[in-house]
All heavy atoms as a GROMACS GRO file, in nm:
protein
  487
    1MET      N    1  -1.332   0.931  -2.348
    1MET     CA    2  -1.293   0.862  -2.227
    1MET      C    3  -1.140   0.860  -2.212
    1MET      O    4  -1.090   0.865  -2.102
    1MET     CB    5  -1.349   0.720  -2.230
    1MET     CG    6  -1.346   0.653  -2.098
    1MET     SD    7  -1.452   0.739  -1.983
    1MET     CE    8  -1.507   0.610  -1.884
    2ARG      N    9  -1.067   0.855  -2.320
    2ARG     CA   10  -0.922   0.852  -2.314
    2ARG      C   11  -0.867   0.979  -2.248
    2ARG      O   12  -0.772   0.975  -2.173
    2ARG     CB   13  -0.865   0.837  -2.455
    2ARG     CG   14  -0.715   0.843  -2.462
    2ARG     CD   15  -0.653   0.720  -2.399
    2ARG     NE   16  -0.509   0.732  -2.406
    2ARG     CZ   17  -0.427   0.688  -2.315
    2ARG    NH1   18  -0.473   0.623  -2.212
    2ARG    NH2   19  -0.299   0.703  -2.326
    3LYS      N   20  -0.930   1.093  -2.273
    3LYS     CA   21  -0.884   1.218  -2.214
    3LYS      C   22  -0.895   1.212  -2.062
    3LYS      O   23  -0.810   1.265  -1.991
    3LYS     CB   24  -0.968   1.334  -2.269
    3LYS     CG   25  -0.920   1.468  -2.225
    3LYS     CD   26  -1.000   1.579  -2.291
    3LYS     CE   27  -0.949   1.714  -2.246
    3LYS     NZ   28  -1.027   1.823  -2.300
    4PHE      N   29  -0.997   1.149  -2.010
    4PHE     CA   30  -1.015   1.137  -1.866
    4PHE      C   31  -0.900   1.062  -1.801
    4PHE      O   32  -0.855   1.094  -1.693
    4PHE     CB   33  -1.148   1.066  -1.836
    4PHE     CG   34  -1.177   1.052  -1.690
    4PHE    CD1   35  -1.218   1.161  -1.615
    4PHE    CD2   36  -1.163   0.930  -1.627
    4PHE    CE1   37  -1.244   1.149  -1.480
    4PHE    CE2   38  -1.188   0.917  -1.492
    4PHE     CZ   39  -1.229   1.027  -1.419
    5PHE      N   40  -0.848   0.960  -1.870
    5PHE     CA   41  -0.740   0.877  -1.816
    5PHE      C   42  -0.605   0.914  -1.876
    5PHE      O   43  -0.515   0.833  -1.881
    5PHE     CB   44  -0.769   0.729  -1.842
    5PHE     CG   45  -0.885   0.677  -1.764
    5PHE    CD1   46  -1.005   0.649  -1.827
    5PHE    CD2   47  -0.876   0.658  -1.628
    5PHE    CE1   48  -1.113   0.601  -1.755
    5PHE    CE2   49  -0.984   0.612  -1.555
    5PHE     CZ   50  -1.102   0.583  -1.619
    6SER      N   51  -0.587   1.037  -1.918
    6SER     CA   52  -0.464   1.076  -1.986
    6SER      C   53  -0.341   1.066  -1.896
    6SER      O   54  -0.230   1.051  -1.945
    6SER     CB   55  -0.476   1.217  -2.042
    6SER     OG   56  -0.496   1.309  -1.937
    7ASN      N   57  -0.357   1.073  -1.765
    7ASN     CA   58  -0.243   1.061  -1.674
    7ASN      C   59  -0.216   0.917  -1.633
    7ASN      O   60  -0.123   0.890  -1.560
    7ASN     CB   61  -0.265   1.147  -1.550
    7ASN     CG   62  -0.261   1.294  -1.580
    7ASN    OD1   63  -0.197   1.334  -1.676
    7ASN    ND2   64  -0.328   1.373  -1.500
    8SER      N   65  -0.297   0.823  -1.681
    8SER     CA   66  -0.278   0.683  -1.648
    8SER      C   67  -0.162   0.627  -1.727
    8SER      O   68  -0.134   0.670  -1.838
    8SER     CB   69  -0.405   0.603  -1.681
    8SER     OG   70  -0.512   0.649  -1.604
    9PRO      N   71  -0.092   0.528  -1.673
    9PRO     CA   72   0.016   0.465  -1.748
    9PRO      C   73  -0.039   0.395  -1.872
    9PRO      O   74  -0.152   0.348  -1.873
    9PRO     CB   75   0.077   0.366  -1.651
    9PRO     CG   76  -0.011   0.361  -1.533
    9PRO     CD   77  -0.110   0.472  -1.541
   10SER      N   78   0.043   0.388  -1.974
   10SER     CA   79  -0.001   0.318  -2.095
   10SER      C   80   0.007   0.168  -2.072
   10SER      O   81   0.055   0.121  -1.970
   10SER     CB   82   0.086   0.360  -2.214
   10SER     OG   83   0.221   0.331  -2.188
   11SER      N   84  -0.038   0.093  -2.170
   11SER     CA   85  -0.043  -0.052  -2.154
   11SER      C   86   0.096  -0.109  -2.134
   11SER      O   87   0.197  -0.050  -2.175
   11SER     CB   88  -0.110  -0.116  -2.275
   11SER     OG   89  -0.031  -0.094  -2.390
   12ASN      N   90   0.104  -0.223  -2.071
   12ASN     CA   91   0.228  -0.294  -2.039
   12ASN      C   92   0.314  -0.219  -1.937
   12ASN      O   93   0.432  -0.244  -1.927
   12ASN     CB   94   0.308  -0.325  -2.165
   12ASN     CG   95   0.234  -0.419  -2.256
   12ASN    OD1   96   0.162  -0.507  -2.210
   12ASN    ND2   97   0.251  -0.399  -2.384
   13GLN      N   98   0.255  -0.125  -1.866
   13GLN     CA   99   0.325  -0.059  -1.757
   13GLN      C  100   0.240  -0.076  -1.632
   13GLN      O  101   0.120  -0.095  -1.640
   13GLN     CB  102   0.344   0.090  -1.785
   13GLN     CG  103   0.441   0.118  -1.897
   13GLN     CD  104   0.461   0.267  -1.916
   13GLN    OE1  105   0.394   0.348  -1.854
   13GLN    NE2  106   0.553   0.303  -2.003
   14GLY      N  107   0.303  -0.069  -1.519
   14GLY     CA  108   0.229  -0.088  -1.395
   14GLY      C  109   0.236   0.034  -1.306
   14GLY      O  110   0.306   0.130  -1.335
   15VAL      N  111   0.164   0.026  -1.199
   15VAL     CA  112   0.164   0.131  -1.097
   15VAL      C  113   0.205   0.065  -0.966
   15VAL      O  114   0.145  -0.035  -0.925
   15VAL     CB  115   0.023   0.193  -1.083
   15VAL    CG1  116   0.021   0.296  -0.972
   15VAL    CG2  117  -0.023   0.253  -1.214
   16PRO      N  118   0.308   0.115  -0.899
   16PRO     CA  119   0.349   0.056  -0.772
   16PRO      C  120   0.236   0.063  -0.670
   16PRO      O  121   0.172   0.166  -0.654
   16PRO     CB  122   0.467   0.141  -0.727
   16PRO     CG  123   0.509   0.219  -0.846
   16PRO     CD  124   0.392   0.228  -0.937
   17VAL      N  125   0.212  -0.049  -0.603
   17VAL     CA  126   0.105  -0.057  -0.503
   17VAL      C  127   0.158  -0.132  -0.381
   17VAL      O  128   0.233  -0.228  -0.393
   17VAL     CB  129  -0.016  -0.134  -0.561
   17VAL    CG1  130  -0.123  -0.154  -0.455
   17VAL    CG2  131  -0.073  -0.061  -0.681
   18LEU      N  132   0.120  -0.086  -0.265
   18LEU     CA  133   0.154  -0.154  -0.140
   18LEU      C  134   0.023  -0.189  -0.071
   18LEU      O  135  -0.053  -0.101  -0.033
   18LEU     CB  136   0.240  -0.063  -0.052
   18LEU     CG  137   0.289  -0.120   0.079
   18LEU    CD1  138   0.375  -0.243   0.057
   18LEU    CD2  139   0.367  -0.014   0.155
   19VAL      N  140  -0.004  -0.318  -0.058
   19VAL     CA  141  -0.127  -0.364   0.005
   19VAL      C  142  -0.095  -0.402   0.149
   19VAL      O  143  -0.002  -0.478   0.175
   19VAL     CB  144  -0.187  -0.486  -0.070
   19VAL    CG1  145  -0.312  -0.536   0.000
   19VAL    CG2  146  -0.215  -0.449  -0.215
   20LEU      N  147  -0.172  -0.349   0.241
   20LEU     CA  148  -0.147  -0.373   0.383
   20LEU      C  149  -0.264  -0.446   0.446
   20LEU      O  150  -0.379  -0.422   0.410
   20LEU     CB  151  -0.128  -0.240   0.456
   20LEU     CG  152  -0.017  -0.149   0.402
   20LEU    CD1  153  -0.023  -0.015   0.471
   20LEU    CD2  154   0.118  -0.214   0.422
   21GLY      N  155  -0.233  -0.532   0.539
   21GLY     CA  156  -0.336  -0.601   0.615
   21GLY      C  157  -0.296  -0.608   0.761
   21GLY      O  158  -0.179  -0.630   0.792
   22ILE      N  159  -0.390  -0.586   0.847
   22ILE     CA  160  -0.363  -0.593   0.991
   22ILE      C  161  -0.417  -0.725   1.043
   22ILE      O  162  -0.535  -0.755   1.027
   22ILE     CB  163  -0.432  -0.476   1.066
   22ILE    CG1  164  -0.381  -0.343   1.011
   22ILE    CG2  165  -0.409  -0.487   1.216
   22ILE    CD1  166  -0.456  -0.223   1.063
   23PRO      N  167  -0.329  -0.808   1.101
   23PRO     CA  168  -0.378  -0.935   1.156
   23PRO      C  169  -0.479  -0.909   1.268
   23PRO      O  170  -0.455  -0.826   1.355
   23PRO     CB  171  -0.253  -1.003   1.211
   23PRO     CG  172  -0.141  -0.908   1.198
   23PRO     CD  173  -0.188  -0.788   1.124
   24SER      N  174  -0.591  -0.975   1.260
   24SER     CA  175  -0.696  -0.953   1.360
   24SER      C  176  -0.777  -1.080   1.380
   24SER      O  177  -0.769  -1.173   1.302
   24SER     CB  178  -0.786  -0.837   1.318
   24SER     OG  179  -0.844  -0.865   1.194
   25ARG      N  180  -0.859  -1.079   1.483
   25ARG     CA  181  -0.945  -1.193   1.516
   25ARG      C  182  -1.091  -1.154   1.496
   25ARG      O  183  -1.127  -1.039   1.507
   25ARG     CB  184  -0.924  -1.235   1.661
   25ARG     CG  185  -0.781  -1.271   1.691
   25ARG     CD  186  -0.769  -1.313   1.833
   25ARG     NE  187  -0.735  -1.455   1.828
   25ARG     CZ  188  -0.741  -1.537   1.929
   25ARG    NH1  189  -0.782  -1.494   2.045
   25ARG    NH2  190  -0.707  -1.662   1.917
   26TYR      N  191  -1.170  -1.254   1.470
   26TYR     CA  192  -1.316  -1.239   1.457
   26TYR      C  193  -1.353  -1.140   1.344
   26TYR      O  194  -1.438  -1.053   1.362
   26TYR     CB  195  -1.380  -1.196   1.590
   26TYR     CG  196  -1.333  -1.277   1.707
   26TYR    CD1  197  -1.259  -1.220   1.809
   26TYR    CD2  198  -1.361  -1.413   1.714
   26TYR    CE1  199  -1.214  -1.295   1.916
   26TYR    CE2  200  -1.317  -1.489   1.822
   26TYR     CZ  201  -1.243  -1.430   1.922
   26TYR     OH  202  -1.200  -1.505   2.027
   27VAL      N  203  -1.287  -1.154   1.232
   27VAL     CA  204  -1.304  -1.062   1.119
   27VAL      C  205  -1.448  -1.060   1.068
   27VAL      O  206  -1.500  -0.957   1.027
   27VAL     CB  207  -1.208  -1.099   1.005
   27VAL    CG1  208  -1.230  -1.011   0.885
   27VAL    CG2  209  -1.065  -1.089   1.053
   28HIS      N  210  -1.516  -1.174   1.071
   28HIS     CA  211  -1.651  -1.183   1.014
   28HIS      C  212  -1.761  -1.155   1.116
   28HIS      O  213  -1.877  -1.183   1.091
   28HIS     CB  214  -1.671  -1.320   0.950
   28HIS     CG  215  -1.576  -1.345   0.838
   28HIS    ND1  216  -1.588  -1.281   0.717
   28HIS    CD2  217  -1.467  -1.424   0.829
   28HIS    CE1  218  -1.490  -1.321   0.637
   28HIS    NE2  219  -1.415  -1.407   0.703
   29SER      N  220  -1.725  -1.097   1.228
   29SER     CA  221  -1.826  -1.060   1.326
   29SER      C  222  -1.840  -0.908   1.328
   29SER      O  223  -1.774  -0.837   1.254
   29SER     CB  224  -1.788  -1.112   1.465
   29SER     OG  225  -1.679  -1.039   1.515
   30HIS      N  226  -1.925  -0.858   1.414
   30HIS     CA  227  -1.943  -0.713   1.425
   30HIS      C  228  -1.823  -0.646   1.492
   30HIS      O  229  -1.804  -0.526   1.478
   30HIS     CB  230  -2.070  -0.680   1.504
   30HIS     CG  231  -2.195  -0.721   1.432
   30HIS    ND1  232  -2.246  -0.647   1.329
   30HIS    CD2  233  -2.276  -0.829   1.445
   30HIS    CE1  234  -2.355  -0.706   1.282
   30HIS    NE2  235  -2.376  -0.817   1.352
   31TYR      N  236  -1.745  -0.722   1.566
   31TYR     CA  237  -1.631  -0.667   1.638
   31TYR      C  238  -1.506  -0.736   1.591
   31TYR      O  239  -1.502  -0.857   1.574
   31TYR     CB  240  -1.649  -0.685   1.790
   31TYR     CG  241  -1.773  -0.617   1.841
   31TYR    CD1  242  -1.889  -0.688   1.862
   31TYR    CD2  243  -1.772  -0.480   1.862
   31TYR    CE1  244  -2.004  -0.624   1.906
   31TYR    CE2  245  -1.886  -0.415   1.906
   31TYR     CZ  246  -2.002  -0.487   1.928
   31TYR     OH  247  -2.114  -0.424   1.971
   32ASN      N  248  -1.402  -0.660   1.571
   32ASN     CA  249  -1.276  -0.711   1.521
   32ASN      C  250  -1.167  -0.671   1.620
   32ASN      O  251  -1.160  -0.556   1.661
   32ASN     CB  252  -1.251  -0.645   1.384
   32ASN     CG  253  -1.143  -0.712   1.307
   32ASN    OD1  254  -1.047  -0.761   1.363
   32ASN    ND2  255  -1.158  -0.712   1.177
   33PHE      N  256  -1.085  -0.764   1.661
   33PHE     CA  257  -0.983  -0.737   1.761
   33PHE      C  258  -0.845  -0.750   1.700
   33PHE      O  259  -0.817  -0.846   1.628
   33PHE     CB  260  -0.996  -0.834   1.879
   33PHE     CG  261  -1.125  -0.818   1.954
   33PHE    CD1  262  -1.234  -0.898   1.924
   33PHE    CD2  263  -1.136  -0.723   2.054
   33PHE    CE1  264  -1.353  -0.882   1.993
   33PHE    CE2  265  -1.255  -0.707   2.123
   33PHE     CZ  266  -1.363  -0.787   2.092
   34ALA      N  267  -0.758  -0.654   1.731
   34ALA     CA  268  -0.620  -0.658   1.684
   34ALA      C  269  -0.530  -0.604   1.795
   34ALA      O  270  -0.572  -0.523   1.877
   34ALA     CB  271  -0.604  -0.573   1.558
   35LYS      N  272  -0.408  -0.651   1.795
   35LYS     CA  273  -0.311  -0.599   1.891
   35LYS      C  274  -0.267  -0.460   1.847
   35LYS      O  275  -0.246  -0.436   1.728
   35LYS     CB  276  -0.189  -0.690   1.899
   35LYS     CG  277  -0.215  -0.821   1.970
   35LYS     CD  278  -0.091  -0.906   1.974
   35LYS     CE  279   0.014  -0.841   2.063
   35LYS     NZ  280   0.133  -0.928   2.081
   36LEU      N  281  -0.252  -0.372   1.941
   36LEU     CA  282  -0.208  -0.236   1.910
   36LEU      C  283  -0.071  -0.239   1.843
   36LEU      O  284  -0.045  -0.164   1.748
   36LEU     CB  285  -0.205  -0.151   2.036
   36LEU     CG  286  -0.160  -0.006   2.018
   36LEU    CD1  287  -0.250   0.068   1.919
   36LEU    CD2  288  -0.156   0.066   2.151
   37SER      N  289   0.016  -0.328   1.887
   37SER     CA  290   0.151  -0.335   1.828
   37SER      C  291   0.144  -0.379   1.681
   37SER      O  292   0.225  -0.334   1.599
   37SER     CB  293   0.240  -0.429   1.908
   37SER     OG  294   0.186  -0.560   1.909
   38ASP      N  295   0.049  -0.466   1.645
   38ASP     CA  296   0.031  -0.506   1.505
   38ASP      C  297  -0.016  -0.387   1.421
   38ASP      O  298   0.030  -0.367   1.308
   38ASP     CB  299  -0.069  -0.620   1.492
   38ASP     CG  300  -0.014  -0.753   1.542
   38ASP    OD1  301   0.110  -0.768   1.547
   38ASP    OD2  302  -0.095  -0.841   1.576
   39PHE      N  303  -0.108  -0.309   1.477
   39PHE     CA  304  -0.156  -0.190   1.406
   39PHE      C  305  -0.042  -0.091   1.386
   39PHE      O  306  -0.022  -0.037   1.277
   39PHE     CB  307  -0.271  -0.125   1.484
   39PHE     CG  308  -0.319   0.002   1.422
   39PHE    CD1  309  -0.404  -0.001   1.313
   39PHE    CD2  310  -0.278   0.125   1.471
   39PHE    CE1  311  -0.449   0.117   1.254
   39PHE    CE2  312  -0.322   0.242   1.414
   39PHE     CZ  313  -0.407   0.238   1.305
   40GLU      N  314   0.035  -0.066   1.490
   40GLU     CA  315   0.146   0.029   1.482
   40GLU      C  316   0.251  -0.018   1.382
   40GLU      O  317   0.305   0.064   1.305
   40GLU     CB  318   0.208   0.050   1.619
   40GLU     CG  319   0.114   0.123   1.715
   40GLU     CD  320   0.162   0.123   1.858
   40GLU    OE1  321   0.247   0.039   1.895
   40GLU    OE2  322   0.111   0.206   1.934
   41ALA      N  323   0.279  -0.147   1.378
   41ALA     CA  324   0.376  -0.200   1.282
   41ALA      C  325   0.325  -0.188   1.139
   41ALA      O  326   0.402  -0.162   1.046
   41ALA     CB  327   0.408  -0.346   1.315
   42THR      N  328   0.194  -0.204   1.122
   42THR     CA  329   0.134  -0.190   0.989
   42THR      C  330   0.144  -0.047   0.941
   42THR      O  331   0.164  -0.022   0.822
   42THR     CB  332  -0.012  -0.237   0.990
   42THR    OG1  333  -0.017  -0.372   1.038
   42THR    CG2  334  -0.074  -0.231   0.853
   43VAL      N  335   0.130   0.048   1.029
   43VAL     CA  336   0.145   0.190   0.993
   43VAL      C  337   0.292   0.222   0.965
   43VAL      O  338   0.325   0.297   0.872
   43VAL     CB  339   0.090   0.281   1.104
   43VAL    CG1  340   0.123   0.426   1.078
   43VAL    CG2  341  -0.060   0.262   1.118
   44GLU      N  342   0.381   0.164   1.042
   44GLU     CA  343   0.524   0.191   1.029
   44GLU      C  344   0.582   0.140   0.896
   44GLU      O  345   0.672   0.202   0.840
   44GLU     CB  346   0.597   0.127   1.146
   44GLU     CG  347   0.743   0.162   1.156
   44GLU     CD  348   0.806   0.100   1.280
   44GLU    OE1  349   0.738   0.084   1.381
   44GLU    OE2  350   0.925   0.068   1.271
   45LEU      N  351   0.530   0.028   0.848
   45LEU     CA  352   0.584  -0.033   0.726
   45LEU      C  353   0.579   0.061   0.605
   45LEU      O  354   0.683   0.087   0.543
   45LEU     CB  355   0.512  -0.164   0.696
   45LEU     CG  356   0.555  -0.234   0.567
   45LEU    CD1  357   0.700  -0.277   0.573
   45LEU    CD2  358   0.465  -0.353   0.540
   46PRO      N  359   0.462   0.114   0.566
   46PRO     CA  360   0.463   0.202   0.448
   46PRO      C  361   0.542   0.332   0.471
   46PRO      O  362   0.599   0.387   0.377
   46PRO     CB  363   0.315   0.232   0.423
   46PRO     CG  364   0.247   0.204   0.550
   46PRO     CD  365   0.327   0.096   0.618
   47VAL      N  366   0.548   0.379   0.596
   47VAL     CA  367   0.628   0.498   0.624
   47VAL      C  368   0.774   0.471   0.592
   47VAL      O  369   0.841   0.550   0.525
   47VAL     CB  370   0.610   0.542   0.771
   47VAL    CG1  371   0.710   0.650   0.810
   47VAL    CG2  372   0.468   0.590   0.796
   48LYS      N  373   0.825   0.355   0.635
   48LYS     CA  374   0.965   0.320   0.609
   48LYS      C  375   0.989   0.296   0.460
   48LYS      O  376   1.094   0.332   0.407
   48LYS     CB  377   1.006   0.199   0.690
   48LYS     CG  378   1.021   0.231   0.836
   48LYS     CD  379   1.086   0.121   0.913
   48LYS     CE  380   1.106   0.167   1.056
   48LYS     NZ  381   1.198   0.084   1.129
   49VAL      N  382   0.892   0.234   0.393
   49VAL     CA  383   0.906   0.212   0.248
   49VAL      C  384   0.915   0.345   0.177
   49VAL      O  385   1.002   0.366   0.091
   49VAL     CB  386   0.788   0.128   0.194
   49VAL    CG1  387   0.787   0.128   0.042
   49VAL    CG2  388   0.796  -0.015   0.246
   50LEU      N  389   0.826   0.438   0.210
   50LEU     CA  390   0.827   0.569   0.145
   50LEU      C  391   0.954   0.647   0.176
   50LEU      O  392   1.010   0.715   0.091
   50LEU     CB  393   0.704   0.650   0.186
   50LEU     CG  394   0.571   0.598   0.131
   50LEU    CD1  395   0.455   0.674   0.194
   50LEU    CD2  396   0.567   0.608  -0.020
   51GLN      N  397   1.004   0.636   0.298
   51GLN     CA  398   1.126   0.705   0.335
   51GLN      C  399   1.248   0.648   0.262
   51GLN      O  400   1.345   0.720   0.240
   51GLN     CB  401   1.149   0.698   0.486
   51GLN     CG  402   1.053   0.784   0.565
   51GLN     CD  403   1.065   0.763   0.715
   51GLN    OE1  404   1.118   0.663   0.762
   51GLN    NE2  405   1.014   0.860   0.791
   52SER      N  406   1.242   0.521   0.225
   52SER     CA  407   1.357   0.458   0.159
   52SER      C  408   1.360   0.482   0.008
   52SER      O  409   1.458   0.449  -0.057
   52SER     CB  410   1.356   0.307   0.186
   52SER     OG  411   1.249   0.245   0.115
   53LEU      N  412   1.254   0.540  -0.046
   53LEU     CA  413   1.250   0.563  -0.191
   53LEU      C  414   1.347   0.674  -0.230
   53LEU      O  415   1.359   0.775  -0.164
   53LEU     CB  416   1.109   0.602  -0.236
   53LEU     CG  417   1.004   0.494  -0.229
   53LEU    CD1  418   0.869   0.550  -0.274
   53LEU    CD2  419   1.040   0.374  -0.312
   54ASN      N  420   1.416   0.650  -0.340
   54ASN     CA  421   1.501   0.752  -0.400
   54ASN      C  422   1.484   0.742  -0.552
   54ASN      O  423   1.409   0.657  -0.602
   54ASN     CB  424   1.648   0.735  -0.358
   54ASN     CG  425   1.702   0.598  -0.390
   54ASN    OD1  426   1.665   0.538  -0.491
   54ASN    ND2  427   1.788   0.546  -0.304
   55ASP      N  428   1.550   0.826  -0.626
   55ASP     CA  429   1.531   0.829  -0.772
   55ASP      C  430   1.563   0.694  -0.836
   55ASP      O  431   1.493   0.648  -0.925
   55ASP     CB  432   1.616   0.938  -0.836
   55ASP     CG  433   1.562   1.078  -0.807
   55ASP    OD1  434   1.442   1.089  -0.775
   55ASP    OD2  435   1.640   1.174  -0.815
   56ASP      N  436   1.672   0.630  -0.792
   56ASP     CA  437   1.710   0.500  -0.851
   56ASP      C  438   1.604   0.394  -0.825
   56ASP      O  439   1.572   0.315  -0.912
   56ASP     CB  440   1.845   0.454  -0.796
   56ASP     CG  441   1.958   0.543  -0.841
   56ASP    OD1  442   1.946   0.606  -0.949
   56ASP    OD2  443   2.058   0.551  -0.768
   57THR      N  444   1.552   0.391  -0.704
   57THR     CA  445   1.451   0.292  -0.670
   57THR      C  446   1.323   0.315  -0.750
   57THR      O  447   1.263   0.221  -0.801
   57THR     CB  448   1.417   0.299  -0.519
   57THR    OG1  449   1.536   0.288  -0.443
   57THR    CG2  450   1.322   0.189  -0.478
   58ILE      N  451   1.283   0.439  -0.762
   58ILE     CA  452   1.160   0.471  -0.836
   58ILE      C  453   1.175   0.435  -0.983
   58ILE      O  454   1.080   0.385  -1.045
   58ILE     CB  455   1.123   0.620  -0.816
   58ILE    CG1  456   1.085   0.644  -0.670
   58ILE    CG2  457   1.012   0.661  -0.909
   58ILE    CD1  458   1.070   0.788  -0.633
   59LYS      N  459   1.292   0.456  -1.042
   59LYS     CA  460   1.313   0.423  -1.184
   59LYS      C  461   1.302   0.273  -1.208
   59LYS      O  462   1.270   0.230  -1.318
   59LYS     CB  463   1.450   0.474  -1.229
   59LYS     CG  464   1.453   0.624  -1.244
   59LYS     CD  465   1.590   0.672  -1.282
   59LYS     CE  466   1.594   0.825  -1.283
   59LYS     NZ  467   1.728   0.877  -1.311
   60LYS      N  468   1.326   0.191  -1.108
   60LYS     CA  469   1.316   0.046  -1.123
   60LYS      C  470   1.172   0.000  -1.137
   60LYS      O  471   1.144  -0.109  -1.182
   60LYS     CB  472   1.381  -0.026  -1.005
   60LYS     CG  473   1.531  -0.011  -1.003
   60LYS     CD  474   1.591  -0.081  -0.882
   60LYS     CE  475   1.740  -0.058  -0.877
   60LYS     NZ  476   1.800  -0.120  -0.758
   61PHE      N  477   1.078   0.084  -1.093
   61PHE     CA  478   0.936   0.050  -1.108
   61PHE      C  479   0.902   0.059  -1.254
   61PHE      O  480   0.816   0.020  -1.310
   61PHE     CB  481   0.846   0.141  -1.026
   61PHE     CG  482   0.856   0.121  -0.878
   61PHE    CD1  483   0.894   0.224  -0.794
   61PHE    CD2  484   0.828  -0.002  -0.822
   61PHE    CE1  485   0.903   0.206  -0.657
   61PHE    CE2  486   0.836  -0.022  -0.685
   61PHE     CZ  487   0.874   0.083  -0.604
   0.00000   0.00000   0.00000
């Protein structure tokens, strides 16, 4: 099993993760409503984060 996860970080190290959520209404129903501008801003956020990464920033992870 260790061979399968050979590219995984070793213990006491982490993996950078960005969790995104789109504000919406009626989440627990069959239909969910969100503003288009909220959706667009949610897409824009990780794009800007990824564009701002450089070697120094990545080494801090």
